[in-house]
N, CA, C and O of each residue as an XYZ file, in Angstrom:
792
protein
N      55.605    140.800     64.345
C      54.646    141.725     64.908
C      55.342    143.057     65.156
O      56.413    143.106     65.761
N      54.735    144.118     64.690
C      55.297    145.455     64.841
C      54.979    146.001     66.234
O      53.869    145.810     66.729
N      55.930    146.673     66.866
C      55.735    147.272     68.174
C      55.292    148.725     68.058
O      54.899    149.331     69.054
N      55.351    149.294     66.849
C      55.007    150.709     66.637
C      53.945    150.783     65.545
O      54.018    150.058     64.552
N      52.953    151.666     65.728
C      51.950    151.893     64.696
C      51.677    153.385     64.599
O      52.120    154.160     65.447
N      50.952    153.782     63.570
C      50.693    155.194     63.308
C      49.283    155.584     63.750
O      48.330    154.827     63.564
N      49.165    156.784     64.342
C      47.869    157.374     64.669
C      47.908    158.830     64.217
O      48.959    159.341     63.831
N      46.771    159.483     64.266
C      46.700    160.902     63.915
C      46.182    161.691     65.097
O      45.296    161.233     65.818
N      46.732    162.873     65.296
C      46.240    163.781     66.325
C      44.877    164.305     65.864
O      44.761    164.775     64.732
N      43.843    164.236     66.711
C      42.521    164.697     66.303
C      42.441    166.208     66.134
O      41.540    166.709     65.461
N      43.374    166.940     66.739
C      43.327    168.403     66.653
C      44.099    168.954     65.458
O      43.562    169.744     64.681
N      45.354    168.539     65.311
C      46.196    169.119     64.249
C      46.415    168.156     63.082
O      47.042    168.521     62.087
N      45.898    166.921     63.199
C      45.986    165.898     62.147
C      47.414    165.433     61.860
O      47.673    164.842     60.812
N      48.340    165.696     62.781
C      49.718    165.237     62.605
C      49.781    163.728     62.704
O      49.085    163.122     63.518
N      50.613    163.124     61.878
C      50.826    161.687     61.931
C      51.822    161.407     63.046
O      52.916    161.972     63.070
N      51.436    160.526     63.973
C      52.255    160.225     65.139
C      52.535    158.737     65.210
O      51.739    157.927     64.737
N      53.659    158.378     65.797
C      54.008    156.979     66.028
C      53.713    156.644     67.477
O      53.986    157.443     68.373
N      53.155    155.458     67.711
C      52.837    155.029     69.067
C      53.255    153.583     69.257
O      53.213    152.783     68.323
N      53.657    153.258     70.475
C      54.014    151.884     70.806
C      52.753    151.103     71.158
O      51.834    151.635     71.781
N      52.720    149.845     70.755
C      51.590    148.974     71.040
C      51.335    148.922     72.545
O      50.181    148.848     72.968
N      52.373    148.958     73.344
C      52.237    148.877     74.796
C      51.473    150.059     75.386
O      51.011    149.981     76.525
N      51.329    151.156     74.632
C      50.642    152.347     75.143
C      49.161    152.399     74.770
O      48.483    153.365     75.117
N      48.643    151.387     74.075
C      47.235    151.389     73.677
C      46.353    151.541     74.917
O      46.535    150.853     75.922
N      45.387    152.466     74.815
C      44.474    152.742     75.914
C      44.908    153.899     76.789
O      44.127    154.379     77.611
N      46.150    154.359     76.627
C      46.642    155.477     77.411
C      46.497    156.784     76.629
O      46.291    156.770     75.415
N      46.605    157.899     77.326
C      46.527    159.212     76.698
C      47.875    159.906     76.824
O      48.485    159.921     77.893
N      48.322    160.473     75.728
C      49.566    161.236     75.697
C      49.302    162.542     74.957
O      48.418    162.598     74.102
N      50.049    163.582     75.272
C      49.901    164.860     74.578
C      50.609    164.810     73.236
O      51.711    164.274     73.120
N      49.963    165.376     72.223
C      50.577    165.482     70.899
C      51.830    166.343     71.029
O      51.764    167.424     71.613
N      52.965    165.898     70.504
C      54.187    166.688     70.634
C      54.145    167.998     69.839
O      54.929    168.910     70.102
N      53.235    168.090     68.873
C      53.167    169.300     68.050
C      52.214    170.345     68.598
O      52.565    171.523     68.674
N      50.978    169.923     68.992
C      49.991    170.920     69.438
C      49.601    170.759     70.906
O      48.821    171.557     71.428
N      50.133    169.740     71.577
C      49.908    169.475     73.003
C      48.492    169.024     73.355
O      48.146    168.996     74.536
N      47.660    168.670     72.372
C      46.316    168.148     72.625
C      46.432    166.718     73.146
O      47.234    165.943     72.625
N      45.641    166.348     74.174
C      45.657    164.958     74.630
C      45.142    164.027     73.523
O      44.116    164.295     72.899
N      45.869    162.941     73.296
C      45.508    161.976     72.252
C      45.376    160.603     72.894
O      46.317    160.102     73.511
N      44.189    159.993     72.743
C      43.978    158.633     73.225
C      44.639    157.689     72.232
O      44.332    157.718     71.040
N      45.538    156.861     72.717
C      46.253    155.943     71.836
C      45.387    154.705     71.657
O      45.192    153.916     72.581
N      44.878    154.560     70.452
C      44.039    153.415     70.133
C      44.299    153.002     68.702
O      44.620    153.821     67.840
N      44.157    151.750     68.481
C      44.368    151.213     67.153
C      43.021    151.054     66.490
O      42.126    150.432     67.063
N      42.849    151.599     65.297
C      41.587    151.512     64.583
C      41.824    150.891     63.227
O      42.829    151.157     62.567
N      40.890    150.067     62.828
C      40.953    149.458     61.511
C      39.624    149.731     60.824
O      38.672    148.965     60.979
N      39.559    150.806     60.076
C      38.331    151.163     59.372
C      38.334    150.524     57.999
O      39.379    150.363     57.370
N      37.147    150.166     57.549
C      37.034    149.538     56.246
C      37.452    150.473     55.125
O      37.899    150.021     54.071
N      37.309    151.793     55.349
C      37.663    152.726     54.296
C      39.114    153.214     54.391
O      39.542    154.013     53.557
N      39.872    152.756     55.377
C      41.287    153.114     55.462
C      42.049    152.429     54.337
O      41.623    151.397     53.818
N      43.166    153.012     53.976
C      43.964    152.422     52.902
C      44.958    151.403     53.451
O      46.049    151.237     52.905
N      44.580    150.725     54.529
C      45.426    149.688     55.109
C      45.202    148.415     54.309
O      44.070    147.949     54.171
N      46.265    147.864     53.791
C      46.123    146.641     53.001
C      46.451    145.406     53.821
O      46.056    144.297     53.462
N      47.168    145.590     54.915
C      47.568    144.435     55.709
C      47.524    144.802     57.182
O      48.068    145.831     57.582
N      46.881    143.968     57.993
C      46.825    144.205     59.420
C      47.996    143.519     60.094
O      48.464    142.486     59.616
N      48.482    144.082     61.204
C      49.564    143.427     61.927
C      49.118    142.069     62.465
O      47.925    141.814     62.627
N      50.092    141.205     62.739
C      49.797    139.844     63.179
C      48.890    139.793     64.398
O      47.949    139.000     64.424
N      49.148    140.622     65.416
C      48.366    140.517     66.636
C      46.908    140.903     66.400
O      46.033    140.480     67.156
N      46.634    141.690     65.376
C      45.263    142.104     65.097
C      44.490    141.021     64.361
O      43.262    140.988     64.431
N      45.174    140.150     63.668
C      44.481    139.135     62.886
C      44.502    137.756     63.528
O      43.729    136.883     63.132
N      45.366    137.544     64.504
C      45.493    136.218     65.110
C      44.177    135.796     65.752
O      43.674    136.482     66.641
N      43.623    134.690     65.317
C      42.402    134.148     65.890
C      41.156    134.956     65.615
O      40.172    134.820     66.341
N      41.161    135.807     64.575
C      40.035    136.690     64.345
C      39.111    136.251     63.220
O      38.241    137.027     62.826
N      39.256    135.065     62.694
C      38.392    134.687     61.581
C      36.939    134.708     62.035
O      36.578    134.087     63.035
N      36.112    135.429     61.288
C      34.696    135.531     61.589
C      34.339    136.553     62.648
O      33.154    136.735     62.930
N      35.306    137.230     63.249
C      35.007    138.222     64.276
C      34.649    139.552     63.625
O      35.143    139.883     62.548
N      33.785    140.307     64.293
C      33.377    141.613     63.820
C      34.145    142.680     64.588
O      34.352    142.562     65.796
N      34.563    143.721     63.877
C      35.300    144.811     64.507
C      34.402    145.546     65.495
O      33.282    145.925     65.153
N      34.885    145.747     66.714
C      34.127    146.441     67.744
C      34.126    147.941     67.450
O      35.187    148.521     67.221
N      32.953    148.577     67.453
C      32.928    150.021     67.217
C      33.592    150.777     68.370
O      33.561    150.336     69.519
N      34.173    151.886     68.050
C      34.895    152.690     69.030
C      34.391    154.131     69.005
O      34.037    154.647     67.945
N      34.360    154.777     70.159
C      34.091    156.202     70.221
C      35.274    156.921     69.578
O      36.426    156.550     69.806
N      35.001    157.927     68.792
C      36.051    158.689     68.119
C      36.578    159.755     69.068
O      35.802    160.552     69.595
N      37.875    159.777     69.288
C      38.476    160.669     70.279
C      38.132    162.139     70.030
O      37.891    162.884     70.980
N      38.109    162.562     68.766
C      37.894    163.970     68.467
C      36.426    164.388     68.595
O      36.143    165.580     68.716
N      35.488    163.436     68.573
C      34.068    163.758     68.650
C      33.611    163.871     70.092
O      34.336    163.493     71.013
N      32.414    164.387     70.285
C      31.799    164.485     71.605
C      30.534    163.645     71.587
O      29.874    163.536     70.554
N      30.191    163.051     72.725
C      29.030    162.181     72.824
C      28.187    162.589     74.025
O      28.710    162.975     75.070
N      26.870    162.494     73.853
C      25.933    162.892     74.894
C      24.828    161.851     74.994
O      24.412    161.267     73.993
N      24.363    161.630     76.209
C      23.187    160.802     76.426
C      22.161    161.690     77.108
O      22.408    162.248     78.177
N      20.993    161.810     76.462
C      19.927    162.672     76.974
C      18.741    161.841     77.413
O      18.333    160.904     76.727
N      18.184    162.199     78.581
C      16.912    161.650     79.008
C      15.813    162.525     78.423
O      16.056    163.293     77.492
N      14.619    162.412     78.960
C      13.504    163.197     78.429
C      13.702    164.697     78.610
O      13.310    165.485     77.749
N      14.313    165.097     79.735
C      14.430    166.530     80.008
C      15.770    166.941     80.618
O      15.898    168.036     81.166
N      16.763    166.059     80.520
C      18.075    166.424     81.072
C      19.191    165.676     80.360
O      18.978    164.640     79.730
N      20.371    166.231     80.482
C      21.574    165.600     79.966
C      22.023    164.593     81.024
O      22.316    164.973     82.157
N      22.077    163.317     80.661
C      22.387    162.251     81.612
C      23.893    162.022     81.718
O      24.422    161.867     82.819
N      24.590    162.001     80.565
C      26.030    161.718     80.562
C      26.689    162.381     79.364
O      26.056    162.613     78.334
N      27.982    162.684     79.520
C      28.771    163.272     78.434
C      30.096    162.531     78.337
O      30.625    162.046     79.338
N      30.624    162.451     77.123
C      31.930    161.829     76.897
C      32.779    162.778     76.087
O      32.375    163.241     75.020
N      33.958    163.064     76.603
C      34.905    163.928     75.915
C      36.285    163.295     75.998
O      36.942    163.348     77.038
N      36.715    162.701     74.903
C      38.062    162.163     74.771
C      38.713    161.659     76.035
O      38.304    160.635     76.584
N      39.718    162.362     76.500
C      40.525    161.901     77.626
C      39.784    161.913     78.956
O      40.237    161.286     79.914
N      38.653    162.615     79.036
C      37.888    162.661     80.286
C      37.001    161.442     80.471
O      36.574    161.155     81.589
N      36.718    160.722     79.397
C      35.847    159.555     79.477
C      34.410    159.958     79.752
O      34.039    161.118     79.573
N      33.595    158.994     80.191
C      32.188    159.267     80.487
C      32.047    159.929     81.834
O      32.628    159.485     82.824
N      31.270    160.994     81.865
C      30.900    161.673     83.105
C      29.385    161.694     83.182
O      28.708    161.932     82.183
N      28.857    161.446     84.370
C      27.419    161.356     84.569
C      26.925    162.577     85.342
O      27.643    163.133     86.173
N      25.695    162.981     85.056
C      25.068    164.112     85.727
C      24.709    163.691     87.149
O      23.894    162.789     87.344
N      25.319    164.345     88.146
C      25.048    164.014     89.545
C      24.172    165.070     90.220
O      24.040    165.092     91.444
N      23.583    165.935     89.417
C      22.699    166.977     89.953
C      23.385    168.309     90.092
O      22.845    169.333     89.675
N      24.565    168.313     90.669
C      25.310    169.561     90.853
C      26.369    169.756     89.779
O      27.171    170.686     89.864
N      26.381    168.906     88.788
C      27.375    168.957     87.716
C      27.646    167.552     87.214
O      26.845    166.640     87.421
N      28.778    167.386     86.555
C      29.143    166.088     86.002
C      30.355    165.539     86.731
O      31.284    166.271     87.070
N      30.325    164.230     86.965
C      31.410    163.563     87.679
C      31.688    162.230     86.987
O      30.810    161.686     86.317
N      32.910    161.696     87.144
C      33.256    160.435     86.488
C      32.280    159.311     86.833
O      31.884    159.145     87.987
N      31.907    158.551     85.818
C      30.983    157.432     85.983
C      31.516    156.438     87.001
O      30.751    155.908     87.807
N      32.807    156.181     86.976
C      33.391    155.154     87.860
C      33.078    155.394     89.325
O      32.919    154.443     90.090
N      32.988    156.647     89.722
C      32.747    156.967     91.124
C      31.276    157.215     91.422
O      30.916    157.468     92.572
N      30.419    157.146     90.406
C      29.025    157.555     90.582
C      28.049    156.614     89.882
O      27.135    157.067     89.194
N      28.233    155.336     90.051
C      27.375    154.348     89.410
C      25.906    154.549     89.789
O      25.023    154.334     88.959
N      25.640    154.952     91.014
C      24.260    155.139     91.469
C      23.544    156.263     90.711
O      22.313    156.303     90.703
N      24.277    157.161     90.084
C      23.669    158.277     89.350
C      23.221    157.882     87.944
O      22.570    158.673     87.262
N      23.561    156.665     87.501
C      23.190    156.214     86.160
C      21.785    155.619     86.210
O      21.559    154.639     86.920
N      20.835    156.198     85.464
C      19.483    155.616     85.460
C      19.486    154.239     84.807
O      20.192    154.018     83.824
N      18.698    153.313     85.352
C      18.700    151.955     84.795
C      17.528    151.685     83.864
O      17.465    150.618     83.254
N      16.600    152.626     83.741
C      15.511    152.436     82.798
C      15.048    153.763     82.236
O      15.287    154.823     82.815
N      14.382    153.686     81.100
C      13.898    154.874     80.414
C      14.277    154.797     78.943
O      14.914    153.843     78.498
N      13.877    155.807     78.207
C      14.239    155.911     76.800
C      15.202    157.085     76.694
O      14.908    158.191     77.148
N      16.353    156.827     76.090
C      17.402    157.833     76.030
C      17.819    158.081     74.587
O      17.690    157.208     73.729
N      18.319    159.279     74.337
C      18.874    159.617     73.025
C      20.392    159.660     73.166
O      20.923    160.302     74.072
N      21.074    158.977     72.270
C      22.539    158.978     72.207
C      22.922    159.901     71.055
O      22.522    159.676     69.913
N      23.694    160.933     71.355
C      24.060    161.925     70.345
C      25.563    161.903     70.126
O      26.339    162.096     71.063
N      25.967    161.668     68.896
C      27.368    161.813     68.514
C      27.501    163.160     67.815
O      26.865    163.396     66.788
N      28.319    164.032     68.364
C      28.579    165.318     67.734
C      29.912    165.207     66.994
O      30.981    165.172     67.605
N      29.823    165.154     65.687
C      31.007    165.001     64.854
C      31.737    166.334     64.808
O      31.163    167.366     64.461
N      33.009    166.289     65.165
C      33.837    167.502     65.228
C      34.831    167.498     64.071
O      35.325    166.449     63.657
N      35.109    168.681     63.568
C      36.131    168.841     62.542
C      36.905    170.114     62.855
O      36.335    171.205     62.878
N      38.184    169.974     63.091
C      39.043    171.101     63.471
C      38.484    171.843     64.676
O      38.556    173.070     64.740
N      37.928    171.104     65.634
C      37.426    171.695     66.868
C      36.060    172.341     66.760
O      35.605    172.975     67.712
N      35.386    172.195     65.606
C      34.074    172.812     65.399
C      33.027    171.713     65.194
O      33.245    170.798     64.400
N      31.892    171.793     65.900
C      30.820    170.817     65.678
C      30.303    170.913     64.238
O      29.970    171.999     63.765
N      30.238    169.767     63.547
C      29.805    169.761     62.155
C      28.430    169.156     61.951
O      27.640    169.662     61.154
N      28.136    168.071     62.667
C      26.825    167.443     62.526
C      26.535    166.578     63.746
O      27.427    166.241     64.524
N      25.259    166.232     63.887
C      24.817    165.380     64.973
C      24.263    164.089     64.400
O      23.516    164.103     63.422
N      24.633    162.972     65.015
C      24.073    161.672     64.662
C      23.375    161.164     65.919
O      24.004    161.011     66.966
N      22.086    160.906     65.812
C      21.270    160.622     66.986
C      20.681    159.225     66.891
O      20.109    158.845     65.869
N      20.829    158.461     67.976
C      20.300    157.102     68.049
C      19.487    156.950     69.324
O      19.626    157.731     70.265
N      18.635    155.933     69.339
C      17.798    155.653     70.498
C      18.420    154.536     71.330
O      18.992    153.586     70.795
N      18.296    154.672     72.659
C      18.679    153.623     73.605
C      17.459    153.405     74.492
O      17.016    154.337     75.164
N      16.911    152.201     74.507
C      15.738    152.001     75.363
C      15.767    150.714     76.175
O      14.876    150.493     76.996
N      16.755    149.869     75.973
C      16.759    148.612     76.728
C      17.077    148.870     78.204
O      17.930    149.690     78.543
N      16.378    148.160     79.047
C      16.527    148.319     80.497
C      17.978    148.038     80.914
O      18.565    147.033     80.513
N      18.534    148.923     81.710
C      19.892    148.750     82.210
C      20.984    149.053     81.204
O      22.158    148.811     81.483
N      20.626    149.579     80.036
C      21.621    149.811     78.978
C      22.735    150.760     79.417
O      23.890    150.569     79.037
N      22.408    151.772     80.203
C      23.413    152.774     80.561
C      24.433    152.271     81.576
O      25.479    152.893     81.758
N      24.147    151.164     82.232
C      25.120    150.648     83.205
C      26.411    150.204     82.541
O      27.428    150.062     83.219
N      26.398    149.979     81.227
C      27.631    149.586     80.546
C      28.648    150.723     80.526
O      29.832    150.480     80.293
N      28.209    151.959     80.766
C      29.146    153.095     80.810
C      30.210    152.871     81.875
O      31.350    153.314     81.734
N      29.829    152.184     82.931
C      30.741    151.913     84.041
C      31.799    150.887     83.664
O      32.942    150.970     84.113
N      31.412    149.915     82.835
C      32.328    148.820     82.502
C      33.284    149.139     81.368
O      34.470    148.815     81.434
N      32.761    149.782     80.319
C      33.572    149.998     79.124
C      33.007    151.206     78.381
O      31.820    151.230     78.053
N      33.828    152.188     78.117
C      33.373    153.421     77.463
C      32.709    153.153     76.129
O      31.747    153.836     75.778
N      33.192    152.178     75.375
C      32.667    151.905     74.038
C      31.455    150.976     74.035
O      30.774    150.869     73.015
N      31.173    150.309     75.137
C      30.107    149.309     75.179
C      28.732    149.903     74.879
O      27.849    149.189     74.404
N      28.538    151.171     75.142
C      27.244    151.798     74.890
C      26.894    151.750     73.404
O      25.716    151.757     73.047
N      27.897    151.701     72.542
C      27.638    151.657     71.099
C      26.888    150.389     70.706
O      26.171    150.377     69.706
N      27.046    149.337     71.477
C      26.324    148.094     71.220
C      24.877    148.132     71.693
O      24.117    147.203     71.420
N      24.487    149.180     72.392
C      23.123    149.319     72.911
C      22.255    150.235     72.053
O      21.076    150.424     72.354
N      22.820    150.805     70.993
C      22.065    151.725     70.147
C      21.060    150.941     69.318
O      21.385    149.891     68.763
N      19.835    151.458     69.237
C      18.751    150.722     68.579
C      18.349    151.295     67.234
O      17.452    150.746     66.594
N      18.948    152.337     66.788
C      18.586    152.903     65.494
C      18.397    154.400     65.592
O      18.377    154.961     66.688
N      18.259    155.043     64.458
C      18.157    156.501     64.445
C      16.878    157.001     65.099
O      15.846    156.329     65.072
N      16.960    158.166     65.674
C      15.815    158.841     66.274
C      16.019    160.336     66.113
O      16.950    160.772     65.436
N      15.174    161.101     66.718
C      15.271    162.549     66.679
C      15.141    163.061     68.105
O      14.626    162.359     68.975
N      15.598    164.263     68.344
C      15.478    164.870     69.664
C      14.165    165.634     69.757
O      13.682    166.190     68.771
N      13.597    165.651     70.959
C      12.416    166.479     71.203
C      12.870    167.927     71.335
O      14.066    168.198     71.435
N      11.933    168.842     71.336
C      12.255    170.265     71.511
C      12.973    170.480     72.846
O      13.939    171.240     72.919
N      12.502    169.811     73.895
C      13.134    169.943     75.223
C      14.565    169.424     75.192
O      15.462    170.069     75.734
N      14.797    168.273     74.570
C      16.151    167.716     74.493
C      17.070    168.629     73.687
O      18.234    168.808     74.046
N      16.561    169.202     72.610
C      17.358    170.147     71.822
C      17.782    171.335     72.678
O      18.931    171.774     72.625
N      16.843    171.848     73.464
C      17.135    172.992     74.321
C      18.188    172.650     75.372
O      19.099    173.437     75.628
N      18.057    171.470     75.978
C      19.026    171.019     76.995
C      20.428    170.923     76.383
O      21.397    171.407     76.967
N      20.530    170.301     75.209
C      21.832    170.137     74.568
C      22.403    171.481     74.133
O      23.600    171.719     74.293
N      21.578    172.356     73.592
C      22.053    173.672     73.162
C      22.584    174.483     74.340
O      23.620    175.138     74.222
N      21.881    174.446     75.481
C      22.378    175.160     76.666
C      23.740    174.620     77.105
O      24.624    175.390     77.480
N      23.907    173.305     77.059
C      25.196    172.712     77.438
C      26.297    173.138     76.462
O      27.403    173.476     76.885
N      25.999    173.123     75.163
C      27.000    173.505     74.165
C      27.409    174.966     74.322
O      28.569    175.312     74.098
N      26.481    175.809     74.699
C      26.805    177.233     74.908
C      27.742    177.421     76.090
O      28.513    178.380     76.122
N      27.685    176.517     77.059
C      28.620    176.556     78.183
C      29.977    175.967     77.794
O      31.021    176.382     78.298
N      29.935    175.004     76.898
C      31.124    174.238     76.529
C      32.007    174.956     75.504
O      33.232    174.863     75.572
N      31.395    175.666     74.558
C      32.136    176.287     73.463
C      32.016    177.805     73.490
O      31.020    178.361     73.953
N      33.056    178.462     72.980
C      32.993    179.906     72.795
C      31.971    180.201     71.699
O      31.747    179.375     70.815
N      31.360    181.370     71.761
C      30.327    181.709     70.776
C      30.885    181.733     69.356
O      30.157    181.439     68.409
N      32.159    182.076     69.190
C      32.748    182.100     67.841
C      32.811    180.692     67.240
O      32.695    180.538     66.025
N      32.994    179.666     68.077
C      33.000    178.287     67.592
C      31.591    177.890     67.173
O      31.398    177.297     66.112
N      30.610    178.216     68.004
C      29.232    177.862     67.686
C      28.723    178.623     66.462
O      27.873    178.116     65.731
N      29.234    179.832     66.233
C      28.856    180.591     65.032
C      29.268    179.858     63.760
O      28.668    180.054     62.704
N      30.299    179.007     63.863
C      30.771    178.232     62.708
C      30.047    176.896     62.564
O      30.249    176.180     61.584
N      29.208    176.564     63.535
C      28.521    175.269     63.555
C      27.095    175.428     63.049
O      26.146    175.083     63.751
N      26.939    175.944     61.845
C      25.626    176.284     61.296
C      24.630    175.134     61.330
O      23.506    175.309     61.801
N      25.018    173.959     60.839
C      24.094    172.822     60.763
C      23.614    172.384     62.143
O      22.431    172.104     62.336
N      24.534    172.327     63.092
C      24.203    171.885     64.440
C      23.255    172.881     65.108
O      22.239    172.486     65.681
N      23.584    174.157     65.034
C      22.758    175.187     65.667
C      21.388    175.276     65.001
O      20.374    175.439     65.680
N      21.357    175.170     63.670
C      20.071    175.221     62.963
C      19.159    174.084     63.423
O      17.963    174.292     63.626
N      19.714    172.894     63.588
C      18.909    171.763     64.035
C      18.419    171.979     65.472
O      17.244    171.765     65.769
N      19.325    172.403     66.359
C      18.970    172.530     67.773
C      18.012    173.681     68.034
O      17.318    173.670     69.051
N      17.950    174.669     67.160
C      17.044    175.786     67.358
C      15.729    175.633     66.601
O      14.827    176.459     66.740
N      15.622    174.575     65.802
C      14.359    174.339     65.095
C      13.338    173.795     66.086
O      13.688    173.047     66.998
N      12.089    174.167     65.908
C      11.039    173.703     66.796
C      10.486    172.349     66.421
O       9.603    171.829     67.104
N      10.994    171.763     65.338
C      10.494    170.475     64.872
C      11.102    169.337     65.673
O      12.207    169.455     66.203
N      10.369    168.235     65.757
C      10.929    167.001     66.320
C      10.259    165.798     65.723
O      10.596    164.667     66.074
């Protein structure tokens, strides 16, 4: 069993070595100083021909658990507000009315029912490239944010679209989050969020 594996920095794409013992922790990239979540991923399209022993032991018939991508941003929208946001090393933060705060300390702020949109904003070199939107409607689905950051991926029910109000809410948040020069490069994302269609 190997004690070291390779990961890539989501910001500068540098190949980095990480110890198995550090999985789940965040360390700064030695080249660009961006925080990097140390996680082991096994994608079907990776050119990995052999998995390490600890990854395959006792796994016959098991399905790979989906993971949030460190470089991407994730949002959960209610009908007229942003409910939660996920950003790499910050984890899930929930809307507490006066701003966003860590889910762990604010379980009561997580709504337990309703229909929600889960938005994955795919990032490339720090610029939003596209949005992938799914529906979450099962009762109590958002409470999994408290237990496991990735568990929400198991609650997605299929593709959906954002309403005009949800688009406006997300666009206002992105304008606070990114410099205008970054958003100017995000043509597809901005075009979708400013369209009146839903």
